[in-house]
N, C-alpha and C positions, 0 to 999 in steps of 0.2 A: 589303155591305160592301167596299170598297174598300181594297187596300192601301196600306201607308205604308211608303214606304224607309226614313224616317229611323227608323225601328221594326223593322229587318232581325233584328235579335236573336229579334225574337218574329215571325217565316215562316212559322212551324208552325205557331202557334196563332192566326194569323190567316186560314190557310189554314181551320183546322176552325170557326171564326166562321164563314167564309162559306161552305162545305158548308152548316152546320148551318141559317142563313139562307134555303138556297135549300132545305131541305127543305120550311120553312115555308110558303114562299111556292108550292110543288107543290099543284097541285086535289087530285092525291090522296092529301094529308092531311091536308084540312082535317076530314075528320069521323072522325078516328083520336082515340078517346079519348084517348090522351095525349098529344094534341098540347097542353095545356093548363102540363100539369107541365113536358113537351118545349121550351115556348116561355121558362116558368119561369126553366129550368136554363139556356136562352142567353143570359137576360138577366143571371143573375148570371154567365156567365161572360164575356159582356161586360166587365161593372162591373169582373171582377175583371185581367182583362186591361187595361182602363185603367186601375188601381193599379199592374198593374205597372211598365206604360211608365213611368204618373208618377214611379213610385217611384224607376226607373233612371234617369230625366230630371234628378233632382233627385243622385243619387248622380254621376251624367256630371258636372254642376259642379259637385260638392264637390268630385271628385278633381282637377276643373279647377282650383280654386281652390288645393286643396291643392300641386300640382306647383307652380300660379303661386307659391305662400308659399312650397315650398323652393328657385323659383327665385331668386327675390328674396334669401332668405337666404342661399344659395351669391353670390349678386353680390357679397353686401355683406360675407361675410367673405371672397371672393378679393380683395378692392380696399383691404381695411384696413390690407394689407403687412405682415401679424403672420400668427405660426402660432398658426393654432388649430386644438385636438383633442383630441379624451378617450381615454380609456384605461381600459380596466376594471383590478379590484382583482387583477387577474393583469400590469398594468403594459403590456397589448396596446392597440394601436392602434387603436380604433373607427374605424367606414365615416367619414366627411363630416370628412374634413379642407379647412383651407382650401388655394387653390391653395397657397401663400406655401409650405407644410408641402416642398410636392418641390422649390422654389430653399434652403431652408433644405437639406437632408438629402442632395437630388440626386438622390432615389427617391421613390418611391408608398408611402408608412407605413403607410398601410392595411395594418391583421394583423399589422404588423411588433410587436418586442418595444420599449423605449422604454430601458431598459437598454443593448441592444444598439446603440441608435440614437448615444446619447451618451457611451458609454463608455472611447472612443478618444481623446478629445480631455478627458476631464476626470478632477481627480485623483480616488483610491480614497474617499476621506473625504467624496466628494460626495455621489458614488455608490451608498456603502454607506447614507447618510442618508436618499437618497431612497428605495431599499428601504425601511429600516425603520420610511417611515414613513407612504407610502402604497403603505394594503394594507388588508386587510378589517376591521385592529383596530381603524382611523381611526375608525369609524362607531359603533365601542362606546363612543366618550366621549362627555363632555356639550359642549355647544357653545363654552363658554371652553377647554377642553382644550384641543378640535379648533384652535381660534384659534391658541393658542400654540404647537400642533405645525407647522402653516404658517411662521405665522416662523420655525420654525428650520429651513427649507429653504432652499437656496442661491437667490439671486433671480438669478444670472449663470450663466449655460453656455455653453461655448465648443461651436461645430460648423466644424470644419476652419478657418479663420482666422480665422472671426468673433465676436463675442462679443455674445450676445440677456439681456437680462431677459427674465427668466421668474418668472411669477403663475400662481396653482393657486389652485382653486376644487373644492370640492367637488358633485355633480351628482347626482339623482336621476331617472335613468327610469322614470316612474309606468305602468306597465301593468294590463292585466286583474287578470291574476293574477299579479303579482309584480310589488314595486320592485327595482329594479338599481342600486346603486350604482355610482359614474363619480368620475373625476376630469377636470376639465378645464385643461389648462393651453396657456399664450399665453406666445408667445413672441416677442420685438422684438428687431428689430437695433438696438445702441448702440454699436457698431464705433467709428463716428467721433463722435461723444457723449464715449462716454469717452476716444479720441484727446485731443481736445477740454478735456477736464475735463484729462486729465493734464498735457496744455500747460500750462493758464493756474494751475494748482496749481504746478508748476513755473518757470516763468515769476515768481510770488507767491514763490516760497522766493528764489529767485536776486537779485529785488529787495531782499529784508532783507539779507537776504548783503551786498549791495554797499552798502545803507544803513549797516549798520555797521561793516565796513570801512571807507569813508570817514572815517564819525566819528571811527574810532580806530585810523587809518593809521598809527599809530607801534605801539602794540601788534601789531596784527596782523603787521607786519615782525617785528617779534620771536618773533612764532610762528614763521614762517617759517624762521625764522636759527635758532631750537632744532631745527626739525626736519631741516633740510640737516646741520645740525653731529650730529642724531644718529644719522644713517643715514651717512651721510662718514666722522666721529670714534668717538663714543661706544658702536657699538652694537660695532665690531670690539673697541675696548677692552675693555668687559662681555665678551665671547667669546671672546679672549686671552689673559681673568684668569684665568693657571694657580693664585691661591688661594683658588681659589672651585670650588664643585662644581656640577653641573650644576641642579641646583633651586635652587639661588641665583642661580646665571645668569638661568634661567628667571625662576625671582618677579623681580628687577630689570629683564627686559626686559617684559614686562607691565606694570610699574607703570610702567614709562618708556610706551612706547606705548599707557595710558588715559592718563597726565595731558597727551600729544601729542594722542589723541583730543580728549579736554575739553577742550583751548585751541581745537581750530578747530572743534568744538559751536557754543563762547560765539558765534561768526561765522555758523553752520546753514552751513559747507560740506561739504555733506550726499555729494558726491564723493567728496572726500575722507577726512571722520569715517566712511564705507561702508567703506571701504578699511581704515582705523586697527584700526576693527571685528573685520574680518577677520584680520587678524595677530591682535590682542589675545585673538580665540578660538584661534586654533592657536594660541598659547602657555601658555593658560590647559589646555587640553588635553591639552599637552604635560607641562607643570609635573604635573598631576594624575596622571599616568601616567611617572614619569619614570626610575622602578627602573633599566628596561636601556634607555633611554636611554645616549648618546656627545656628547661637543662635536658632532661631526662631523655627527649628527643634526639638531643643531639649526642651523647650519649649512647642509645641505642644506635645511634648513622657511625658511630666510631666505631663500635665495637665490629663491624662487619668486616674491618679492613682489620689482618693481620700485619703490620708495619714490621714487626720484627722476621717473620718469615718472608715476605717480601726482598730485606735487607739480605738475608741469609742466600735465597735463593739465586740474587743475583749476585752473590759472592762466591757459591758456589761453580756459577758456570764462567766466573772470571776464572777461579785457582782450578777447573777440570780443564783449560787450556795454558793459564801462564805458569801452571805445577807452583811447589812448595819452594823456588829460588825466593818468590818478593810476599812477603807480608803483607797481604792489603788490610787487613783492620787490627792496626796495631790497637797494642792497650795503653791508656792516657790514664795516669794519676788526676783525681780531682781535687783542688784543693780551695780551699775558702779563701776570697781575694783577701778579708781583712787576717787572716791569719800568718798568709805568703808574708803581709806588709808587716806584720807584727813581728815576721823571722827576720825581716832583711834589718830589720833595726836592731835586733838582738847582735845581728852577725855583725855591724856597723862597728858594734864593740873589740869585735876581735879580728875582722879581718876587710878591709876595702873593696879586694877583689871576691868577695863572695858575696859580698854586698851587690857587687854589681852584677853579677852571676844571679843570684833571687829576682833582682829588678829585670834579665834579658826574661824573666820566665813569664812575664803581664805580661809583656808585649808579641810582636811574630815582625816578621822583617814587611816593612811594605813592598819592597821590590816585588818578594816573593810572594807575596798574596794577591798582586796585582799583575804578574808575571803570565798570565795564564788565558787575561779579557784580549788582547792583541788578536790573537788567533780564533776566540771565539767571536768575537764583534766580525771579524770578516767573514763568517763563514753566516750568523742572522743575515748579515748586510747582503750576503751571496742567495740568500734562500729569498728577498725580500726584493733581488733583483736589483740592488741597488752598488751603488760603488760609492765605498769611502779609500782615502789614503793610508794607505798602511803606515801604523804606526808603533813605538816602542813605549 
């Protein structure tokens, strides 16, 4: 029997087989009474060794196939540009992460705790939600309940300065002795996509804003005038009114700011609306807790808000897009109403037409004043998921 190097793991067995074959070939052994049994035993040993070699070869082929399959799967995972990994019921990351995971977290995350990896970059509500859902209790529920729970999980997480879209999937590792439950997590970098989407949404808002302004530049200019008159004239008058107590002052400021916010909300000037909303909330909180407040406390609170800068900033942003074709902040002359009435009487002595012209200066067209409200009411109804009949 010749020894085959390819079967080196059976080197000793082949030597035993060779030695036994040599014994059978020995002339002194031919007449041995146990030769027949020895030869049968040797034949059986040879067959057993051949079967063992065949099994090992099959096992080697299967192992090579498994190694290739694992290599192919890893290549696929490593080239998806996604962070793909699984965690056990204690949220410990299992072995077998995609290469992108190391780039996302800046380290090898295998064996690490998922919560520890994401906690520094995300708010506590998201962390609590993940901890309360991704645990052993998840697998106790039925299929529908699991789907609902998965929908509650945050679909976006931050790591460092990047934003990632996140999907979750329950998986089962089926071993012979037991089934191990786990969660697969897939993270996709959506930072640029989110930035582009946000920019597009902002441009859409600005476009709507400019469209509404241009369609009713007169009303918009009036809103600007009222806003400027508030912080330059009306605001000091309200605060310095000695006949009003702290609550009344705060209440009037709250109502006035609320009205101004509504004016600019009609034109969807979000920058100014957000600023006025902040002021409004401050006045509301102070009004609700006014017992120990003084006039000076109100002044200090309002001094922290730069009304002129907020308006200038909003107008500059609009002008940067709309250009100089439209004058957004037209100047108006402020005339005392009593002086205007006196001028009317004086004009009546000379010209009826001049008198009528001066009278018109005291009033605005009701149709023009109300023209912007139908569309505004429709938008508000839509946000509240209400349906109303269109009106003019």
